[in-house]
All heavy atoms as an XYZ file, in Angstrom:
688
protein
N     -35.385     29.429     13.307
C     -34.236     28.574     13.527
C     -33.616     28.230     12.169
O     -34.302     27.733     11.288
C     -34.673     27.300     14.254
C     -33.589     26.261     14.326
S     -34.126     24.727     15.054
C     -33.779     25.022     16.746
N     -32.317     28.480     12.005
C     -31.680     28.161     10.723
C     -31.580     26.650     10.518
O     -31.469     25.883     11.464
C     -30.288     28.783     10.842
C     -30.061     28.962     12.295
C     -31.411     29.084     12.948
N     -31.642     26.276      9.267
C     -31.531     24.853      8.933
C     -30.058     24.451      9.001
O     -29.194     25.098      8.426
C     -32.080     24.586      7.519
C     -33.574     24.930      7.471
C     -31.830     23.145      7.107
C     -34.167     24.836      6.092
N     -29.774     23.383      9.747
C     -28.406     22.851      9.868
C     -28.308     21.646      8.938
O     -28.910     20.621      9.185
C     -28.129     22.421     11.313
C     -26.761     21.858     11.534
C     -25.715     22.940     11.737
O     -26.035     24.045     12.124
N     -24.477     22.622     11.476
N     -27.576     21.797      7.876
C     -27.396     20.696      6.944
C     -26.361     19.732      7.483
O     -25.316     20.140      7.992
C     -26.970     21.205      5.566
C     -28.054     21.997      4.893
C     -28.015     23.381      4.871
C     -29.122     21.345      4.304
C     -29.019     24.105      4.260
C     -30.138     22.055      3.689
C     -30.079     23.441      3.675
O     -31.083     24.142      3.071
N     -26.639     18.441      7.373
C     -25.753     17.425      7.956
C     -24.337     17.518      7.408
O     -23.374     17.417      8.149
C     -26.311     16.010      7.722
C     -25.379     14.946      8.234
C     -25.248     14.737      9.597
C     -24.611     14.197      7.369
C     -24.378     13.774     10.092
C     -23.738     13.246      7.850
C     -23.630     13.029      9.212
N     -24.179     17.741      6.100
C     -22.827     17.744      5.524
C     -21.974     18.900      6.033
O     -20.781     18.917      5.866
C     -22.860     17.712      4.002
C     -23.560     18.868      3.369
C     -23.028     20.079      3.079
C     -24.912     18.917      2.957
N     -23.968     20.897      2.513
C     -25.142     20.200      2.417
C     -25.977     18.008      2.980
C     -26.380     20.592      1.922
C     -27.190     18.406      2.480
C     -27.378     19.687      1.958
N     -22.601     19.878      6.687
C     -21.854     20.994      7.265
C     -21.657     20.820      8.760
O     -21.003     21.624      9.399
C     -22.584     22.298      6.972
C     -22.600     22.595      5.473
C     -23.320     23.837      5.164
N     -22.617     24.974      5.783
C     -23.068     26.205      5.773
N     -24.214     26.480      5.202
N     -22.382     27.165      6.338
N     -22.208     19.777      9.306
C     -22.094     19.497     10.732
C     -20.657     19.065     11.043
O     -20.023     18.371     10.244
C     -23.078     18.380     11.110
C     -23.203     18.174     12.574
N     -22.313     17.413     13.276
C     -24.117     18.631     13.467
C     -22.659     17.404     14.551
N     -23.761     18.143     14.682
N     -20.109     19.457     12.195
C     -18.737     19.068     12.546
C     -18.494     17.556     12.509
O     -17.430     17.105     12.102
C     -18.555     19.618     13.962
C     -19.505     20.759     14.050
C     -20.677     20.376     13.190
N     -19.478     16.767     12.913
C     -19.327     15.313     12.873
C     -19.179     14.826     11.430
O     -18.328     13.981     11.127
C     -20.519     14.619     13.540
C     -20.499     13.092     13.496
C     -19.266     12.559     14.221
C     -21.767     12.528     14.116
N     -19.969     15.386     10.539
C     -19.874     15.002      9.131
C     -18.518     15.386      8.567
O     -17.909     14.630      7.808
C     -20.993     15.657      8.328
N     -18.018     16.543      8.944
C     -16.700     16.973      8.476
C     -15.609     16.044      9.009
O     -14.665     15.700      8.290
C     -16.445     18.420      8.898
C     -17.326     19.410      8.161
C     -17.165     20.850      8.631
O     -16.162     21.142      9.317
O     -18.044     21.655      8.308
N     -15.743     15.612     10.255
C     -14.779     14.688     10.847
C     -14.794     13.343     10.120
O     -13.741     12.776      9.823
C     -15.114     14.483     12.324
C     -14.143     13.594     13.063
C     -14.516     13.439     14.529
O     -15.000     14.416     15.138
O     -14.319     12.338     15.046
N     -15.982     12.843      9.822
C     -16.113     11.571      9.111
C     -15.506     11.680      7.711
O     -14.791     10.780      7.263
C     -17.597     11.137      9.038
C     -17.791      9.979      8.086
C     -18.105     10.788     10.432
N     -15.737     12.795      7.039
C     -15.151     12.997      5.705
C     -13.629     13.009      5.774
O     -12.958     12.416      4.946
C     -15.669     14.287      5.073
C     -17.019     14.158      4.404
C     -17.319     15.353      3.506
N     -17.290     16.617      4.219
C     -18.303     17.135      4.896
N     -19.437     16.487      4.978
N     -18.195     18.304      5.504
N     -13.079     13.681      6.769
C     -11.618     13.749      6.909
C     -11.032     12.370      7.195
O      -9.989     12.010      6.652
C     -11.213     14.738      8.010
C      -9.722     14.894      8.151
C      -8.997     15.305      6.872
O      -9.583     16.009      6.024
O      -7.828     14.899      6.703
N     -11.709     11.583      8.021
C     -11.251     10.212      8.271
C     -11.249      9.415      6.974
O     -10.324      8.653      6.709
C     -12.144      9.529      9.305
C     -11.906     10.001     10.710
C     -12.848      9.347     11.708
O     -13.376      8.251     11.429
O     -13.055      9.949     12.778
N     -12.269      9.583      6.168
C     -12.346      8.901      4.876
C     -11.221      9.324      3.948
O     -10.633      8.501      3.242
N     -10.897     10.603      3.954
C      -9.784     11.095      3.133
C      -8.469     10.462      3.581
O      -7.665     10.044      2.763
C      -9.689     12.614      3.217
C     -10.739     13.339      2.427
C     -10.456     14.851      2.436
N     -11.677     15.558      2.190
C     -12.410     16.174      3.110
N     -12.023     16.223      4.364
N     -13.532     16.777      2.788
N      -8.249     10.404      4.898
C      -7.020      9.804      5.426
C      -6.921      8.337      5.030
O      -5.863      7.869      4.613
C      -6.970      9.929      6.952
C      -6.647     11.308      7.434
C      -6.627     11.367      8.942
C      -6.401     12.779      9.433
N      -6.467     12.867     10.906
N      -8.024      7.611      5.168
C      -8.036      6.195      4.794
C      -7.766      6.044      3.303
O      -7.043      5.143      2.891
C      -9.370      5.552      5.168
C      -9.549      5.369      6.652
C     -10.929      4.851      7.018
O     -11.700      4.468      6.112
O     -11.233      4.839      8.225
N      -8.321      6.923      2.505
C      -8.103      6.874      1.062
C      -6.653      7.145      0.695
O      -6.078      6.479     -0.159
N      -6.043      8.125      1.368
C      -4.628      8.425      1.113
C      -3.756      7.242      1.510
O      -2.825      6.870      0.797
C      -4.200      9.681      1.865
C      -4.694     10.971      1.230
C      -4.040     12.188      1.851
N      -4.379     12.376      3.243
C      -5.396     13.091      3.701
N      -6.212     13.702      2.857
N      -5.613     13.220      4.990
N      -4.055      6.621      2.651
C      -3.270      5.466      3.115
C      -3.430      4.297      2.153
O      -2.453      3.628      1.817
C      -3.706      5.064      4.529
C      -2.863      3.981      5.143
C      -1.445      4.425      5.470
O      -1.161      5.622      5.528
O      -0.606      3.530      5.661
N      -4.641      4.062      1.704
C      -4.868      2.972      0.745
C      -4.106      3.242     -0.549
O      -3.530      2.328     -1.144
C      -6.362      2.813      0.464
N      -4.068      4.494     -0.967
C      -3.320      4.856     -2.170
C      -1.838      4.622     -1.992
O      -1.162      4.138     -2.901
N      -1.305      4.950     -0.809
C       0.119      4.715     -0.534
C       0.425      3.231     -0.582
O       1.447      2.813     -1.129
C       0.496      5.259      0.843
C       0.584      6.751      0.912
C       1.047      7.221      2.255
N       2.434      6.774      2.477
C       2.982      6.634      3.664
N       2.304      6.897      4.751
N       4.230      6.246      3.793
N      -0.443      2.415      0.002
C      -0.241      0.967      0.011
C      -0.163      0.454     -1.424
O       0.743     -0.305     -1.771
C      -1.370      0.264      0.801
C      -1.409     -1.217      0.507
C      -1.219      0.516      2.289
N      -1.088      0.873     -2.254
C      -1.106      0.422     -3.651
C       0.147      0.854     -4.396
O       0.719      0.087     -5.174
C      -2.351      0.938     -4.360
C      -3.631      0.292     -3.865
C      -4.865      0.901     -4.493
O      -4.749      1.561     -5.551
O      -5.948      0.706     -3.933
N       0.601      2.071     -4.155
C       1.796      2.579     -4.834
C       3.020      1.775     -4.429
O       3.819      1.369     -5.276
C       1.994      4.084     -4.538
C       3.375      4.549     -4.951
C       0.924      4.899     -5.235
N       3.189      1.527     -3.132
C       4.349      0.767     -2.684
C       4.305     -0.677     -3.161
O       5.331     -1.230     -3.568
C       4.496      0.833     -1.160
C       5.089      2.117     -0.683
C       4.358      2.975      0.107
C       6.383      2.476     -1.030
C       4.902      4.174      0.553
C       6.939      3.674     -0.592
C       6.202      4.524      0.201
N       3.142     -1.310     -3.104
C       3.025     -2.692     -3.579
C       3.364     -2.758     -5.066
O       4.106     -3.648     -5.511
C       1.615     -3.228     -3.321
N       2.851     -1.824     -5.838
C       3.154     -1.781     -7.265
C       4.648     -1.560     -7.496
O       5.246     -2.185     -8.375
C       2.355     -0.671     -7.943
C       2.599     -0.627     -9.435
O       2.366     -1.641    -10.113
O       3.063      0.434     -9.921
N       5.267     -0.709     -6.698
C       6.692     -0.425     -6.859
C       7.535     -1.658     -6.573
O       8.513     -1.933     -7.294
C       7.103      0.725     -5.947
N       7.189     -2.419     -5.546
C       7.927     -3.649     -5.231
C       7.895     -4.588     -6.429
O       8.936     -5.081     -6.888
C       7.334     -4.351     -3.985
C       7.920     -5.742     -3.816
C       7.555     -3.517     -2.733
N       6.710     -4.825     -6.956
C       6.558     -5.752     -8.085
C       7.213     -5.202     -9.347
O       7.822     -5.945    -10.124
C       5.077     -6.043     -8.315
C       4.375     -6.723     -7.129
C       2.879     -6.796     -7.362
C       4.963     -8.096     -6.851
N       7.143     -3.912     -9.541
C       7.732     -3.289    -10.723
C       9.260     -3.399    -10.711
O       9.873     -3.688    -11.728
C       7.310     -1.824    -10.807
C       7.798     -1.136    -12.066
C       7.253      0.258    -12.129
N       5.796      0.172    -12.135
C       5.025      0.869    -12.946
N       5.546      1.715    -13.790
N       3.724      0.745    -12.900
N       9.864     -3.171     -9.547
C      11.323     -3.294     -9.455
C      11.756     -4.703     -9.815
O      12.719     -4.895    -10.567
C      11.821     -2.898     -8.046
C      11.724     -1.387     -7.879
C      13.259     -3.365     -7.815
C      12.005     -0.904     -6.468
N      11.057     -5.692     -9.277
C      11.400     -7.081     -9.609
C      11.254     -7.320    -11.112
O      12.125     -7.928    -11.743
C      10.534     -8.052     -8.810
C      10.751     -8.043     -7.297
C       9.709     -8.921     -6.616
C      12.163     -8.490     -6.938
N      10.168     -6.827    -11.681
C       9.926     -7.026    -13.118
C      11.010     -6.359    -13.953
O      11.571     -6.963    -14.866
C       8.548     -6.487    -13.508
C       8.223     -6.682    -14.987
C       6.849     -6.141    -15.346
N       6.608     -4.781    -14.893
C       7.014     -3.695    -15.545
N       7.714     -3.794    -16.659
N       6.718     -2.489    -15.088
N      11.343     -5.124    -13.638
C      12.351     -4.383    -14.402
C      13.714     -5.064    -14.293
O      14.490     -5.073    -15.241
C      12.421     -2.912    -13.913
C      13.642     -2.200    -14.456
C      11.156     -2.180    -14.328
N      13.980     -5.667    -13.157
C      15.247     -6.371    -12.957
C      15.244     -7.753    -13.605
O      16.237     -8.452    -13.563
C      15.540     -6.488    -11.463
C      15.804     -5.106    -10.834
C      16.323     -5.203     -9.427
N      17.555     -5.971     -9.423
C      17.800     -6.980     -8.573
N      16.917     -7.307     -7.658
N      18.938     -7.626     -8.633
N      14.112     -8.136    -14.208
C      14.025     -9.418    -14.901
C      13.812    -10.604    -13.980
O      14.076    -11.748    -14.353
N      13.314    -10.345    -12.786
C      13.073    -11.407    -11.808
C      11.639    -11.888    -11.936
O      10.695    -11.095    -11.881
C      13.362    -10.901    -10.378
C      14.845    -10.551    -10.252
C      12.947    -11.933     -9.344
C      15.218     -9.886     -8.949
N      11.480    -13.191    -12.111
C      10.159    -13.799    -12.220
C       9.432    -13.665    -10.881
O      10.013    -13.916     -9.826
C      10.295    -15.278    -12.593
C       8.941    -15.937    -12.763
O       8.111    -15.407    -13.528
O       8.718    -16.980    -12.113
N       8.168    -13.271    -10.933
C       7.370    -13.105     -9.720
C       6.250    -14.148     -9.723
O       5.263    -14.014    -10.447
C       6.768    -11.677     -9.629
C       5.936    -11.531     -8.372
C       7.875    -10.634     -9.673
N       6.418    -15.207     -8.922
C       5.363    -16.229     -8.837
C       4.057    -15.639     -8.303
O       4.066    -14.619     -7.584
C       5.939    -17.247     -7.842
C       7.407    -16.986     -7.789
C       7.574    -15.531     -8.094
N       2.967    -16.280     -8.625
C       1.653    -15.803     -8.184
C       1.563    -15.657     -6.668
O       0.944    -14.719     -6.165
C       0.540    -16.738     -8.679
C       0.350    -16.662    -10.187
O       0.779    -15.655    -10.798
O      -0.228    -17.608    -10.751
N       2.184    -16.577     -5.925
C       2.127    -16.520     -4.461
C       2.820    -15.262     -3.930
O       2.340    -14.636     -2.983
C       2.760    -17.771     -3.851
N       3.932    -14.882     -4.524
C       4.645    -13.677     -4.109
C       3.815    -12.447     -4.459
O       3.636    -11.544     -3.644
C       6.048    -13.598     -4.756
C       6.693    -12.256     -4.514
C       6.925    -14.730     -4.234
N       3.293    -12.419     -5.685
C       2.462    -11.291     -6.105
C       1.258    -11.132     -5.172
O       0.950    -10.031     -4.723
C       1.986    -11.493     -7.551
C       1.069    -10.388     -8.064
C       0.675    -10.616     -9.510
N       1.834    -10.772    -10.364
C       2.612     -9.786    -10.803
N       2.334     -8.548    -10.451
N       3.641    -10.017    -11.578
N       0.619    -12.226     -4.837
C      -0.562    -12.187     -3.967
C      -0.196    -11.674     -2.579
O      -0.928    -10.864     -1.998
C      -1.196    -13.568     -3.875
N       0.949    -12.116     -2.048
C       1.357    -11.669     -0.710
C       1.664    -10.171     -0.693
O       1.256     -9.456      0.224
C       2.575    -12.464     -0.249
C       3.002    -12.142      1.152
C       4.044    -13.101      1.645
N       4.563    -12.688      2.948
C       5.524    -13.309      3.590
N       6.080    -14.382      3.062
N       5.939    -12.864      4.757
N       2.358     -9.697     -1.713
C       2.680     -8.274     -1.788
C       1.408     -7.451     -1.948
O       1.218     -6.444     -1.264
C       3.672     -7.992     -2.941
C       3.835     -6.496     -3.186
C       5.028     -8.635     -2.647
N       0.532     -7.861     -2.835
C      -0.705     -7.105     -3.081
C      -1.656     -7.145     -1.885
O      -2.446     -6.223     -1.700
C      -1.396     -7.625     -4.336
C      -0.633     -7.274     -5.599
C      -1.233     -7.865     -6.862
O      -2.087     -8.782     -6.762
O      -0.837     -7.419     -7.954
N      -1.585     -8.188     -1.054
C      -2.473     -8.303      0.102
C      -1.969     -7.507      1.303
O      -2.739     -7.205      2.215
C      -2.626     -9.776      0.494
N      -0.698     -7.145      1.299
C      -0.104     -6.437      2.435
C      -0.681     -5.023      2.550
O      -0.771     -4.293      1.571
C       1.411     -6.373      2.273
S       2.233     -5.576      3.670
N      -1.065     -4.633      3.757
C      -1.619     -3.305      4.010
C      -0.734     -2.494      4.960
O      -1.113     -1.429      5.415
C      -3.034     -3.422      4.604
C      -4.028     -4.002      3.624
C      -4.264     -3.014      2.505
N      -4.974     -3.568      1.393
C      -4.470     -3.709      0.175
N      -3.233     -3.385     -0.072
N      -5.182     -4.176     -0.812
N       0.458     -3.019      5.239
C       1.401     -2.370      6.152
C       2.449     -1.618      5.326
O       3.303     -2.230      4.687
C       2.058     -3.442      7.023
C       3.048     -2.878      8.027
O       3.392     -1.671      7.950
O       3.498     -3.656      8.879
N       2.379     -0.299      5.330
C       3.287      0.520      4.523
C       4.740      0.276      4.914
O       5.608      0.170      4.051
C       2.928      2.021      4.635
C       3.982      2.889      3.987
C       1.572      2.288      4.017
N       5.013      0.147      6.208
C       6.390     -0.089      6.646
C       6.934     -1.402      6.099
O       8.089     -1.480      5.675
C       6.482     -0.072      8.177
C       6.199      1.301      8.757
O       6.483      2.310      8.074
O       5.702      1.369      9.892
N       6.101     -2.443      6.102
C       6.525     -3.726      5.546
C       6.776     -3.600      4.043
O       7.766     -4.122      3.534
C       5.466     -4.804      5.800
C       5.840     -6.176      5.251
C       7.056     -6.749      5.946
O       7.042     -6.978      7.139
N       8.126     -6.949      5.215
N       5.898     -2.918      3.347
C       6.077     -2.736      1.909
C       7.363     -1.970      1.602
O       8.059     -2.286      0.634
C       4.865     -2.025      1.312
C       3.600     -2.887      1.226
C       2.386     -2.019      0.963
C       3.751     -3.953      0.162
N       7.707     -1.005      2.431
C       8.952     -0.262      2.231
C      10.152     -1.184      2.423
O      11.116     -1.125      1.648
C       9.015      0.966      3.166
C       7.985      2.008      2.722
C      10.417      1.564      3.195
C       7.796      3.153      3.690
N      10.095     -2.056      3.433
C      11.196     -3.025      3.618
C      11.324     -3.929      2.395
O      12.428     -4.186      1.911
C      10.968     -3.853      4.885
C      11.286     -3.103      6.163
C      11.290     -4.014      7.381
N       9.979     -4.553      7.696
C       9.045     -3.918      8.395
N       9.282     -2.705      8.863
N       7.889     -4.487      8.643
N      10.194     -4.407      1.881
C      10.242     -5.261      0.688
C      10.747     -4.478     -0.519
O      11.471     -5.019     -1.350
C       8.876     -5.852      0.403
C       8.428     -6.884      1.395
C       9.200     -7.555      2.302
C       7.104     -7.364      1.580
N       8.431     -8.423      3.037
C       7.141     -8.333      2.615
C       5.892     -7.079      0.980
C       6.001     -9.015      3.048
C       4.760     -7.756      1.418
C       4.814     -8.712      2.428
N      10.376     -3.223     -0.612
C      10.842     -2.368     -1.708
C      12.368     -2.272     -1.680
O      13.035     -2.417     -2.705
C      10.202     -0.991     -1.579
C      10.555      0.042     -2.624
C       9.960     -0.339     -3.964
C      10.043      1.400     -2.203
N      12.923     -2.041     -0.512
C      14.376     -1.951     -0.368
C      15.051     -3.284     -0.706
O      16.101     -3.308     -1.342
C      14.730     -1.511      1.052
C      14.308     -0.072      1.322
C      14.368      0.316      2.790
O      14.559     -0.569      3.662
O      14.221      1.517      3.069
N      14.425     -4.391     -0.295
C      14.989     -5.712     -0.602
C      14.899     -6.031     -2.087
O      15.758     -6.735     -2.621
C      14.266     -6.789      0.198
C      14.536     -6.710      1.676
C      13.735     -7.749      2.423
N      13.767     -7.483      3.853
C      12.949     -8.066      4.723
N      12.056     -8.944      4.311
N      13.036     -7.765      5.998
N      13.854     -5.548     -2.745
C      13.661     -5.834     -4.166
C      14.821     -5.311     -5.004
O      15.146     -5.878     -6.052
C      12.342     -5.234     -4.651
N      15.475     -4.265     -4.535
C      16.592     -3.667     -5.274
C      17.764     -4.633     -5.371
O      18.485     -4.651     -6.367
C      17.030     -2.345     -4.598
C      18.274     -1.779     -5.247
C      15.892     -1.340     -4.632
N      17.944     -5.477     -4.355
C      19.096     -6.380     -4.304
C      18.737     -7.856     -4.427
O      19.639     -8.691     -4.474
C      19.858     -6.172     -2.989
C      20.331     -4.768     -2.807
N      21.354     -4.222     -3.539
C      19.883     -3.776     -1.991
C      21.535     -2.973     -3.178
N      20.650     -2.665     -2.244
N      17.468     -8.187     -4.462
C      17.038     -9.588     -4.453
C      17.498    -10.334     -5.700
O      17.518     -9.782     -6.794
C      15.512     -9.652     -4.356
N      17.863    -11.597     -5.502
C      18.195    -12.462     -6.631
C      16.953    -13.202     -7.119
O      16.850    -13.546     -8.299
C      19.275    -13.470     -6.209
N      16.020    -13.436     -6.193
C      14.755    -14.112     -6.504
C      13.635    -13.370     -5.791
O      13.875    -12.697     -4.787
C      14.763    -15.559     -5.987
C      15.854    -16.424     -6.502
C      15.880    -17.821     -5.839
N      15.843    -17.741     -4.380
C      14.930    -18.349     -3.621
N      13.976    -19.080     -4.144
N      14.963    -18.230     -2.316
N      12.436    -13.514     -6.271
C      11.292    -12.828     -5.663
C      11.104    -13.256     -4.207
O      10.754    -12.442     -3.355
C      10.024    -13.092     -6.467
N      11.358    -14.520     -3.898
C      11.205    -15.012     -2.523
C      12.162    -14.337     -1.548
O      11.937    -14.358     -0.339
C      11.422    -16.522     -2.472
C      10.314    -17.294     -3.160
O       9.196    -16.762     -3.254
O      10.575    -18.427     -3.600
N      13.236    -13.743     -2.061
C      14.182    -13.050     -1.179
C      13.543    -11.866     -0.468
O      14.071    -11.416      0.561
C      15.400    -12.555     -1.991
C      16.269    -13.686     -2.493
O      16.086    -14.846     -2.036
O      17.128    -13.426     -3.364
N      12.433    -11.372     -0.955
C      11.728    -10.276     -0.276
C      11.381    -10.670      1.148
O      11.407     -9.844      2.051
C      10.436     -9.914     -1.008
C      10.516     -9.350     -2.398
C       9.096     -9.136     -2.930
C      11.303     -8.066     -2.423
N      11.054    -11.932      1.345
C      10.512    -12.402      2.617
C      11.557    -13.115      3.481
O      11.224    -13.643      4.538
C       9.333    -13.356      2.369
C       8.385    -12.865      1.312
C       8.056    -13.658      0.233
C       7.817    -11.600      1.381
C       7.169    -13.223     -0.738
C       6.943    -11.144      0.410
C       6.622    -11.963     -0.648
N      12.797    -13.126      3.066
C      13.845    -13.900      3.742
C      14.032    -13.523      5.202
O      14.331    -14.377      6.029
C      15.164    -13.750      2.991
N      13.884    -12.276      5.553
C      14.150    -11.836      6.922
C      12.896    -11.657      7.754
O      12.971    -11.213      8.893
C      14.937    -10.516      6.886
C      16.277    -10.572      6.144
C      16.886     -9.183      6.036
C      17.211    -11.539      6.830
N      11.739    -11.992      7.215
C      10.470    -11.806      7.942
C      10.208    -12.960      8.885
O      10.549    -14.055      8.719
C       9.309    -11.669      6.965
C       9.416    -10.392      6.158
O      10.154     -9.477      6.572
O       8.782    -10.317      5.093
C-alpha cells in the first residue's frame, strides 16, 4: 500500500487554498486601508486617532473602497463616514 502523505491529500490542498484566499483578502484590506489614510495624508488632512483606528479595523473591502473614493474629495477626515 503506498504511503499517502497528508499534505498531498485533497482535503489538505483545499485547506491550503482557503488559507491563500484568506491571505489575499487580508492583503487587499490592508492595501485599501493604507490607501485611504495615505490619500488624506498627501492631501494635508489631519487624521485623528479615532479615524485611523476605524479605517484600520475595517475588514470590508467594499466599505474601504467607498472611503477611498470619499478621501479624494473630503475636507476633513471625518467626512469619510458622513454617509454611513
